[in-house]
Backbone as a chain_set.jsonl record, in Angstrom:
{"seq": "MSYFKITLIRSGIGMTKRQNGVLASLGLRKRMQTVYHRVSPDVAGKIMKVKELVAVSEPERAEIHKRCQPPCGFVVEA", "coords": {"N": [[102.911, 29.784, 160.952], [105.089, 29.064, 163.612], [106.324, 26.1, 165.217], [107.205, 24.151, 168.13], [108.877, 21.103, 168.328], [108.744, 18.761, 170.662], [110.383, 16.299, 172.425], [110.354, 13.794, 174.841], [113.165, 12.721, 176.346], [114.521, 11.732, 178.614], [113.33, 10.109, 181.554], [110.911, 11.325, 183.949], [111.104, 10.332, 186.472], [112.113, 10.536, 189.8], [112.497, 13.236, 189.693], [111.621, 16.579, 190.78], [108.363, 17.491, 192.129], [107.487, 19.757, 190.898], [108.878, 19.806, 188.421], [107.841, 17.458, 187.297], [105.204, 18.266, 187.095], [105.444, 20.264, 185.167], [106.197, 18.722, 182.957], [103.829, 17.257, 182.655], [102.074, 19.349, 182.026], [103.025, 20.042, 179.553], [102.193, 17.875, 178.174], [103.596, 15.532, 178.13], [104.201, 12.202, 178.888], [105.365, 9.654, 178.616], [108.578, 8.153, 177.889], [110.306, 9.059, 174.91], [108.062, 10.098, 173.726], [106.457, 12.391, 171.588], [105.46, 15.74, 171.229], [103.749, 18.598, 169.844], [103.945, 22.076, 170.036], [102.852, 25.434, 169.718], [105.08, 28.142, 169.097], [105.752, 30.11, 171.8], [106.165, 32.442, 174.529], [105.458, 31.334, 177.07], [105.491, 28.541, 176.671], [108.157, 28.255, 175.955], [109.356, 28.937, 178.38], [108.504, 26.787, 179.978], [109.836, 24.706, 178.7], [112.473, 25.422, 179.274], [112.552, 24.873, 181.998], [112.64, 22.122, 182.117], [114.791, 21.35, 180.59], [116.87, 19.485, 180.665], [115.685, 17.083, 180.308], [114.34, 16.891, 177.911], [114.258, 16.97, 174.276], [114.42, 19.442, 171.853], [113.203, 20.726, 168.811], [112.719, 22.426, 165.667], [110.178, 21.618, 163.609], [109.875, 20.575, 160.124], [107.927, 22.239, 157.565], [106.357, 20.49, 156.038], [106.084, 18.293, 157.711], [104.575, 19.358, 159.804], [102.264, 20.032, 158.389], [101.401, 17.492, 157.575], [100.831, 16.342, 160.046], [98.761, 17.961, 161.027], [96.762, 17.771, 159.162], [93.508, 16.626, 158.466], [92.155, 13.259, 158.166], [91.451, 12.24, 154.848], [88.405, 11.904, 153.031], [86.185, 9.091, 153.528], [85.534, 6.022, 155.296], [84.329, 2.908, 154.343], [82.808, 0.417, 156.043], [82.389, -3.024, 155.966]], "CA": [[103.134, 29.796, 162.383], [106.163, 28.159, 164.011], [106.022, 25.129, 166.26], [108.262, 23.399, 168.785], [108.721, 19.655, 168.388], [109.328, 18.445, 171.96], [110.447, 14.862, 172.666], [110.844, 13.446, 176.174], [114.298, 11.814, 176.192], [114.775, 11.101, 179.905], [112.136, 9.977, 182.374], [110.741, 12.27, 185.042], [111.209, 9.631, 187.752], [113.141, 11.106, 190.661], [112.519, 14.694, 189.581], [110.736, 17.246, 191.734], [106.954, 17.558, 191.734], [107.343, 20.9, 189.993], [109.32, 19.397, 187.09], [106.863, 16.505, 186.78], [104.038, 19.06, 186.724], [105.748, 20.931, 183.893], [106.105, 17.689, 181.915], [102.408, 16.966, 182.452], [101.432, 20.48, 181.348], [103.439, 19.981, 178.15], [101.554, 16.714, 177.559], [104.582, 14.452, 178.017], [104.032, 11.206, 179.933], [106.248, 8.502, 178.416], [109.821, 8.416, 177.166], [110.259, 9.076, 173.448], [106.803, 10.673, 173.261], [106.672, 13.677, 170.935], [104.309, 16.64, 171.145], [103.987, 19.84, 169.112], [103.345, 23.266, 170.639], [103.182, 26.681, 169.031], [106.141, 28.923, 169.731], [105.262, 31.194, 172.643], [107.041, 32.613, 175.687], [105.155, 30.433, 178.179], [105.991, 27.206, 176.322], [109.619, 28.33, 176.032], [109.696, 28.897, 179.8], [108.318, 25.412, 180.446], [110.936, 23.911, 178.14], [113.688, 25.75, 180.022], [112.502, 24.245, 183.323], [112.922, 20.68, 181.996], [115.685, 21.26, 179.429], [117.732, 18.312, 180.768], [114.894, 15.88, 180.055], [113.68, 16.926, 176.607], [114.953, 17.425, 173.068], [113.541, 20.4, 171.182], [113.6, 21.111, 167.463], [111.675, 23.083, 164.89], [109.881, 20.68, 162.526], [109.685, 21.076, 158.76], [106.546, 22.586, 157.267], [105.644, 19.306, 155.548], [105.765, 17.462, 158.871], [103.47, 20.019, 160.496], [101.085, 19.898, 157.533], [100.973, 16.093, 157.633], [100.283, 16.086, 161.372], [97.549, 18.743, 161.247], [95.777, 17.519, 158.116], [92.564, 15.576, 158.831], [92.107, 12.18, 157.179], [90.583, 12.599, 153.739], [87.363, 10.964, 152.646], [85.524, 8.31, 154.555], [85.834, 4.596, 155.231], [83.145, 2.067, 154.319], [83.052, -0.848, 156.726], [81.422, -4.032, 155.525]], "C": [[104.182, 28.742, 162.723], [105.718, 27.268, 165.165], [107.308, 24.62, 166.884], [107.91, 21.926, 168.679], [109.474, 19.217, 169.639], [109.239, 16.941, 172.177], [111.027, 14.622, 174.048], [111.919, 12.378, 176.026], [114.565, 11.045, 177.481], [113.503, 11.125, 180.732], [112.105, 11.028, 183.476], [110.812, 11.624, 186.413], [112.364, 10.228, 188.548], [113.251, 12.611, 190.578], [111.538, 15.293, 190.594], [109.296, 17.251, 191.214], [106.734, 18.689, 190.732], [107.752, 20.512, 188.571], [108.354, 18.385, 186.485], [105.571, 17.213, 186.376], [104.234, 19.778, 185.398], [105.66, 19.929, 182.749], [104.648, 17.367, 181.61], [101.716, 18.108, 181.711], [101.842, 20.567, 179.883], [102.798, 18.796, 177.424], [102.493, 15.539, 177.39], [104.422, 13.495, 179.189], [105.048, 10.087, 179.83], [107.51, 8.918, 177.678], [109.594, 8.261, 175.671], [108.906, 9.531, 172.895], [107.088, 12.061, 172.698], [105.37, 14.46, 170.899], [104.728, 17.895, 170.387], [103.257, 20.964, 169.83], [103.75, 24.471, 169.811], [104.254, 27.428, 169.812], [105.506, 30.079, 170.494], [106.172, 31.302, 173.864], [106.742, 31.652, 176.834], [105.617, 29.009, 177.9], [107.514, 27.185, 176.388], [110.082, 28.29, 177.484], [109.556, 27.507, 180.381], [109.442, 24.516, 179.946], [112.219, 24.174, 178.916], [113.713, 25.095, 181.397], [112.844, 22.761, 183.27], [113.897, 20.41, 180.852], [116.597, 20.043, 179.47], [117.009, 17.031, 180.352], [114.343, 15.797, 178.637], [114.646, 17.322, 175.496], [113.96, 18.288, 172.297], [114.093, 20.707, 169.802], [112.435, 21.839, 166.809], [111.384, 22.195, 163.689], [109.744, 21.373, 161.175], [108.205, 21.368, 158.521], [105.741, 21.376, 156.797], [105.228, 18.405, 156.707], [104.595, 18.049, 159.655], [102.183, 19.849, 159.696], [100.531, 18.478, 157.605], [100.301, 15.789, 158.965], [98.929, 16.763, 161.559], [96.44, 18.448, 160.245], [94.824, 16.406, 158.547], [92.571, 14.464, 157.781], [91.094, 12.51, 156.089], [89.55, 11.497, 153.482], [86.71, 10.274, 153.822], [85.841, 6.843, 154.323], [84.524, 3.833, 155.281], [83.503, 0.739, 154.96], [81.965, -1.83, 156.324], [80.912, -4.862, 156.668]], "O": [[104.155, 27.641, 162.172], [104.861, 27.633, 165.968], [108.368, 24.648, 166.259], [106.765, 21.543, 168.917], [110.702, 19.289, 169.681], [108.151, 16.367, 172.121], [112.07, 15.178, 174.394], [111.623, 11.252, 175.626], [114.807, 9.838, 177.445], [112.697, 12.049, 180.623], [113.142, 11.551, 183.883], [110.601, 12.298, 187.421], [113.463, 10.403, 188.023], [114.025, 13.211, 191.322], [110.728, 14.579, 191.185], [109.047, 17.043, 190.027], [105.9, 18.584, 189.833], [107.053, 20.85, 187.616], [108.072, 18.442, 185.288], [104.915, 16.803, 185.418], [103.303, 19.889, 184.601], [105.114, 20.241, 181.691], [104.27, 17.221, 180.448], [100.863, 17.863, 180.858], [101.1, 21.103, 179.06], [102.853, 18.719, 176.196], [102.224, 14.64, 176.593], [104.496, 13.908, 180.346], [105.548, 9.613, 180.85], [107.518, 9.902, 176.939], [108.792, 7.438, 175.229], [108.641, 9.359, 171.705], [107.873, 12.818, 173.27], [104.312, 13.917, 170.581], [105.914, 18.213, 170.3], [102.088, 20.824, 170.189], [104.854, 24.524, 169.269], [104.317, 27.348, 171.039], [104.815, 30.917, 169.916], [106.875, 30.348, 174.196], [107.666, 31.195, 177.507], [106.093, 28.332, 178.812], [108.099, 26.196, 176.831], [111.101, 27.669, 177.787], [110.384, 27.082, 181.186], [109.94, 23.666, 180.683], [112.976, 23.243, 179.189], [114.789, 24.789, 181.911], [113.291, 22.195, 184.268], [113.833, 19.358, 180.217], [117.061, 19.596, 178.421], [117.647, 16.015, 180.077], [113.918, 14.724, 178.208], [115.695, 17.919, 175.736], [112.804, 17.908, 172.113], [115.293, 20.921, 169.635], [111.32, 21.862, 167.33], [112.249, 22.029, 162.829], [109.528, 22.582, 161.093], [107.338, 20.811, 159.195], [104.561, 21.254, 157.128], [104.145, 17.82, 156.685], [103.723, 17.313, 160.117], [101.131, 19.555, 160.264], [99.317, 18.29, 157.688], [99.311, 15.059, 159.009], [98.038, 16.192, 162.189], [95.293, 18.838, 160.463], [95.283, 15.339, 158.955], [92.951, 14.699, 156.634], [90.003, 13.002, 156.378], [89.813, 10.314, 153.696], [86.68, 10.784, 154.942], [86.359, 6.472, 153.27], [83.695, 4.077, 156.157], [84.386, 0.024, 154.486], [80.778, -1.507, 156.339], [80.091, -5.756, 156.463]]}, "num_chains": 1, "name": "protein.A"}
């Protein structure tokens, strides 16, 4: 399955309430924050509404695997 890697490059300060709502629905709050979303038409539409504020790329499979993989084993605290 393909993913979008979306990074907020410019702040949403001074943008319309609608654009700030789109950023919030994508899960972006702070500059340089990165989120991953599956490729779908609704996410692509949201990206198009804030295309001036974000950078979008398609991550490598290893990066997706590393992000989605749960931590292995357990930790013993003394």
